[in-house]
N, C-alpha and C positions, 0 to 999 in steps of 0.2 A: 467931214466924214460922218455919215449917218449910220447909227447902230439900229439894226432891226431887232425885233423881238427874238428871233431865232439866234442871232449872234449873242445876245445877252444871256439866253438860256445855256448855250454851249459854253461860254466863258464861265458862267457860274458853276456848271457841272465840272469843268476842268479844275477850277480852284478848289472845289469841295473834294474832288478825287485826290488831288495832291495832298491836301491837309489830312485826309483820311489815311492815305498810305504812309505819310510821315508818322502819324500817331500810332498806327499799327506796328511800324518798324520799332519805335521806341518801346512799346509794350512787349514786343517779341524779344528785344534785347534784354529787357529787365527780367523776363521770365527765364531766359536761357543763361543768365549770368550765374556762374558757379563760384561760390565762395567756400573754400575748404574750411573745416573747423580748425581752430587754433591747435597747432601741434600735429595736424594730419600729415604734413610734409616737413621733413627736416633734412639738413645737410650737415654732416660732421666730417672732421678731418682726423686722420690717425694720430696726430700730435698737435701741440700748440707751438712748439719751438723746433726749428729746423736749422741745419747748418747750410751755408751757401753751397749750391749745386745739388742738394738732395732732392728727392721726389716726394711730393705730397700724395697721399692716397685719400681721395675724397669719396664719400658715400652719401647717396641720396636715399632716404628711407620713406616709403609710402605707407602711412598708417591710415589712409583715407579709404573711401569706397570707390573712387574713380581711378582709371588707369592714367598714369602720367607719361608724358612724352618728353624726352630730353636728348640733346645732342652733345657733341664733344666741345663746342664753343664755350669759352669762359672769358670773363673780364677780370683783370687784375688791377688793384689800386694800391698805392703806397701812401702812408700817412706822412704828410708834410706839415710844416708850421701852419699853413692856411687850410688844412683839411685833407680829405682823401683826393688824390690825384691819379687819374687813370694812367696806366703804363702802356705804352705802345709795345705790343708783344713781338711784332714782326713775323708772326706765325700765320699760316693758313690752316683752315679746318675743313675736314670733309663734312658734307651735309648729310650725315647718316643719322637717322632718328632711332632712339632706343625706347622701348616700352617698359614701364615699371608697373606691374599689376598691383592691385590692392594687397597690402601685406608684404610686398616685395621690396627689394633694394637694388641699387645699381652703383657700381664702383668705377672710378676713373683715376688713373695715375697721371700726375702732372709734374713734369720736371720744373724745378724752380730756376728757370733760365729764360732769357729773351734773346732774340736775334738782333744784333747790333749791325746796322748797315754801314758801309764805307770801308770796312777792313778787307773785304773780299767781294767778289761779284755777287754772291748770294747772301752775304752777311756772315757774321760769326756768332755762334752760340756762346753766351756768357752768363755766368750765374748771377742771380739777383744779389745786390749788395745788402749788407745787414740793414734791418729796419722792420717796421710794423707794416703788415700787408693785409689786404682783404681780397678774397676771391668771390666772384658772383657768377651764378648760373641761372639761366631762365628755364623754367619748367612749364610745360603746357598741360592743362587738365583736359583729357580726352573724354568729354561728356557726351559724345555721340551726336552733338549738335553742330559740328563743324568747328572751324578755328576762328577765334577772335582774340583781340588783345585783352579782353576782360578775362579770358581763361588762362592768362599767364601769371606765374608767380616768380618773383626774383628771390632766390635764396643766397645767403652770404655767410661766410665764416672768416674769422680773423686768425692770423698767425704771425709769428715773429721769425725772422731770419737772423742768425748770429754768425759771426765770422769764424 
């Protein structure tokens, strides 16, 4: 196979263009990455100790300069001997987004219960057993630059369930 001068020039231009585009994307991502100041976003619970079957009131507070986006989805973990283990909630969540403006807050009420499958066709709602738990919520910073994983913050709070 013989390479002519035109082929060498075209291949060189294509390689240079690919390198330039990748470098430009990396620089753009670094410029658009939003890191909120420490303490600009927080999540608090109404109490630290709950009885089995009670409801947690969770509040996300936006002390920053950007609007936050949050949904109803959350993850729940239980402290076991080998660390935090995620609990299968058995729940479905609507994909509705809520906006928290700068200086605002958002509240969600979460029953301390999970759906246990096998006892009925749809499962049975049962209270969390006593133990130490952690709840996590993901919040997205709406910086006006679109969505990316670097714009996400994972908030968490711990609580205890007693019998």
